N, C-alpha and C positions, 0 to 999 in steps of 0.2 A: 510718744512726743515730751518733749521736755521746753523749761519754760525759758524763752531767751530774752523776755523783757517782763516787765511786772509793775504794775502802779495801782497804787491803795489810795484811796481820798474817804477819809472822815470815818474811818473805822478805828473805833477806841481813841488811843491817843495818837495814830498815824494821820494825821492831818492832810499831809499831801507826801507821797513815798515814790519815787521812781529808781528803779534797779534792773541792771542787766546783770542776772545769777550765771553762775559757770555751768558747764554741762555736767559735771562729776560733784565734787564735794564744797558747799556752801556753807560758811561758818559764820555765824551771826553771834559778838558776843557785847555785852554790856551789862549794867547795874540792873539789879530785880526792878520792875515798872519800867523799864527802858522802852519796850515795845518790842522785844524779839518775839516774844510768843503770839504776840499781835500779828505779825509778819507769816508766820506760820498757821495760825487761823483765817487771815485772809486767802493764802494758798488754798486751805481747807474749803473753804468757801467757794472758791473757783471751780475745785473739781467735783464737789458735792453738793452746793447750795445750801449747806449747813454748817454750823459751827461746831468744834469740839469742844469748847468753852461754856456754851449757854444756849438754851433754846429762847432766849427774850431777846428779839430783837433791842429792844431799849437797854441791853445791856451791851450793844455791839457796834451800835451806830453810836457816833460821837455825841458825847452831851448838847445839847442846843440845835443840833442838826436834824434833818426830816429824812435823810438816806445815806448810804454809804455807796460807794461806787467802785469797782473793779473791774481792771484790765489787764489782759495779757497777750504776748505775742507768743505761741507755741511753735513750735519748728519737728516736723517730721522727721521720721530715718532719712526720706528722702529728699529733705531739704525743703520741703513744702511748709509755709509759713500760714499758720490760723490766728486770727484775731480771736479772742473771749472777750466778753464784757458779761458784767454781771451788777445790777443796782438792788438793793434791797433798802424798802423805806421802811419808815414806822408801823405802817398800818399791815406792815407782814407781806405785803407784794414784791415781788421777785422777777426781775426781768432778766434775762440770760439770752445773749446774742452769740451767734458763732456766725463770722465772716459777715454774710447780708441777710441771714435770717436769723428767727425766733426759734429759741427749742424749746419744745413742748414739755417736758419730763425731765425731772433728774435723773431716772434712768440713762436718759439719752444723753445726758452732761458726764456722767459717773463712769460712761462706756469709754470715753475719750482721754483720758489720762487715769491710769491705775495709781490710785493712792494709797500710801500707807502710813499710819503714824504712829508714833512710840511717845508714851509721856511717863511719868512717874507712877500714873494710875493704870499702865499696861501691865502691870502685873496680874490684874483681875483675869485676863485669860487662862493664867494658872489656876489662882487661887480664888477666882470669881463666881458666879453662878452657870450653868450649862449656856444661858443666853449670848455668854461672852466667845466662848467657843462654838457656838452656833453661826454667830457673825463671822467668823475667823472663816469657816469651812466654807461659807455661802459668798464670801467675797472672791474667794477663786472660784468658785463653780461660776457667778454671774459673770467671769470675765473669761472662762475657758470651754463654757458651754452654752453656746448660742439660745438653744431652747430651754435652760433652765431660768431663766426669768420670767417663761410665758408659764411655765408650769408653778412654779413659784407664787406668781400672783394671781392664778386661778385658785391654788391652793388656799390661798390666805383669806381670799373670797368666800371661796365655799365653807371654810373652819367657821368664818364669822357668820356665816346663815345657819351653819349645824348647831353652833354653840348656843344661838338665838331658838331655835327649837327645841335643844334639851332644856333651857330655862323655861320653856312656854310649857314644856311637858306634851307640845304637839307631835305626835309620831307617824302622822298619816304622809308622809312627806319624807320622812326620815330614808327612807331606802332610797330614793334619788339622790338623796346628797352625800349617803355614803359610797354610793358608785361613784360620783364626782371628785370626793374625795380621795377613794382608792386609785381612781383612774390618773391624777394629779399626784398623788403621795408617792404612788410605787414609781412612777417614773423618776423623782426628786430621789428617790432610795437608791435606785438602781444607777443615776448618775453620779450621786456621789460615790458610790460602792465603787465605782470603775475609778474617779479620780484618786480618793483619798489613799490607797495603797502605793500609789506613783508620788503623792507630796510625804509620806513617811519617807521613803528613802530620801529626799532632799531634807528632810528635816534633820534624819538620820546624820546625812552628811555633815550638816551646818553644826549639829552639837559635837560631832568629832574633833570639829576645828577649833570651836568655842569653848567646850566642855568635854574634853576625852575624858575626865574623871568619872562620866555619869552614864550609867546605860538604861536608858530612856524606852518605855512600853509604850506604844501610842495604841488604843482600842477604840474602835467606833463602834458607838451602843446608838443605834437605828432609830430608837425611840419607843420600842416594845419588843417583848420577848423575842430572841433571835430563835427558837426553835418553833415558830410559828409564823404566818403568812400576815401582811398588814389586815386583812380581811377577817382573817381568825381573831385577831387581837382586838377589832372594832367589836366582832359579835361577843367575845368574851368580856368586855367592859360595859356594853352597852347598859345594861341597867344600874351599874353603879354610877355612868355619866348620866343617866335622866336625874340619879338621886343629886348629884352633884353639880348639875348644868354645865358641865364642859366636856370637852372631848380631851382625854387624857393620855392618848396615845397616838403617835403618829409621827411622822419626818418632822414636825414643829418642837418637838420632845427628844432630838436627838442629843448626844454628846461626845466628848473626846475624853477617854478617861487616860488621864497622864500618870504614870507609876515609876518609880524609881527603886529597883529592888524589891518590888511589888508591893512597894509603900506609896501613897497618894505624894506626887511631886512638892504639893502645897504644904505638907507637913514634914519634909525633910529637904528642903533647899534653904540656902540663904536668900538673903536679899538680891543679891549680886549674883548668884545662880540663877535666881529667877529671871532678873531681867536677860540676862545671855541667853534663857532657854527661850524666853518670848522671843529674842530676835533670833535665834535659830530658827524657830516656828515661820517667823515670817520674811526669812531670807528661803527660806524654803518653796513659801508661796510664790516667791517671787522668780525665784529659778525655774520652778515649773511654769508658771506663767509667760515666761520669757521662751522657753522650750515650746511650749504648745502654741503660742501665738506669735513670738518676733517681737512683743511688746516690752518695753522697760518702763519701770513704775517711777515715781515721784515720791520720795521717801520724806517725810517731816520727823525730825528725832529733837522733842525738847527737853534739854538738862542731861547729855547725854553722860557729862562726869560723874553724876550720881549714881555711888556704890559701885562703881569700876574704877579697878585701879589702872595706870597708866599703858602697862602691859596689854592687858586686854581693851583699853580702847582703841590702841593703835592697831589690835590686831582685826577688831570688826571694822573699823575705817579701811583699812585694806581688802578685806571682803567685800564691803561695799563699791566700793573704787572699782574694783577688780569685775564685778558684775555689770559695770555701767550704767548704773541707776543715777539720775538725777538725786541729791541728798540735799535737804537743808537742816543745820543743827545749830542748835543755841548752847550757849555756856556762858556764864557770867564773867571769865577771865580766858584772855586769848592763849596764855599759856598752857593751859589745862590741855586742849588740840593740836596736835602739831600735824599741819597738812601740806608740809612743802615739800614733802617726798614725792607728791602726785602732781599730776598735770592736769588741766582742765579745772582749777580749782579756785574759788575767792573768799577773799574772808572781806566781813561787815561788821562795822563798829556802829553800836544803836547807844543813842543818846538823848532821852527826852524827846521819842518821838520821831529822831530824826536819822537815817540810816546814810553811811557815807562808805564805801568803797575804799578800803586799805590797800594801797600796791606796796 
């Protein structure tokens, strides 16, 4: 689905904004602090019920107001229009309505519109902690494997209970929770091992387009010694875990090792190359998602020009347009990004919390 209408009320400096985005590339340009990133934040909130900029509601709701309101009309590939609304109050209550009913969970909301965001901090996918790369993996698993969310939720609940037992040194029921952890953990690992080799193919395809000079190797680390089973790993680490009070092996510890010529990618890539590698990884996600489910993504790119020269910016825009995703891009200067060669694109000028389409 894509956004065909968007309304934002009382989010940061966006007092009352309404726009009709294009189906492909939407360029938002204006000075720093004008409200460009706040509009991306509004879309992020509508898709995931959380901000990518702050966990504190008081930082999001406009100063002096008690709540913010967001509304969108979403068009499906078959032309069906859905109406999505979200209200977030200063007391942290969130109300989400799709058409005529309330949504009960954030997972239900997230499944509607696959959303990807690229910001200056997205380089953490390459250089940051394994948690960043686990989130990358599990975003795709959530959208392409219907059973993944069920097993992942059950695994997380079991992990929390098992860690509580480890901290208390109570082992009388540990065997039961071990079995539950194995049941769901093995399912998660099996699903990942089916999808990730397919993902690697698409990532390599986009690296050849964006960074043809690089030879990237992607190695999936499952979260325990690859030469033994998850059950054997739990048994081998049980005494240490009882001492430390935490489960140290399992799919919650998985990672992707990214290497260039057998060297860690984070140590050999420039900032520009790192940004393009992150883009290639996300484009691999999007293409595999489209192939498996037929769904297109909404893509948010904050400050695209940073660290990319003109040729690489245009190459990236061409690939995004070709894949058919709806993209929202911010820049301080309209001249930095030329989208005139493509159809179904729009340009918006953002100034002091006001957004106007530029014809």
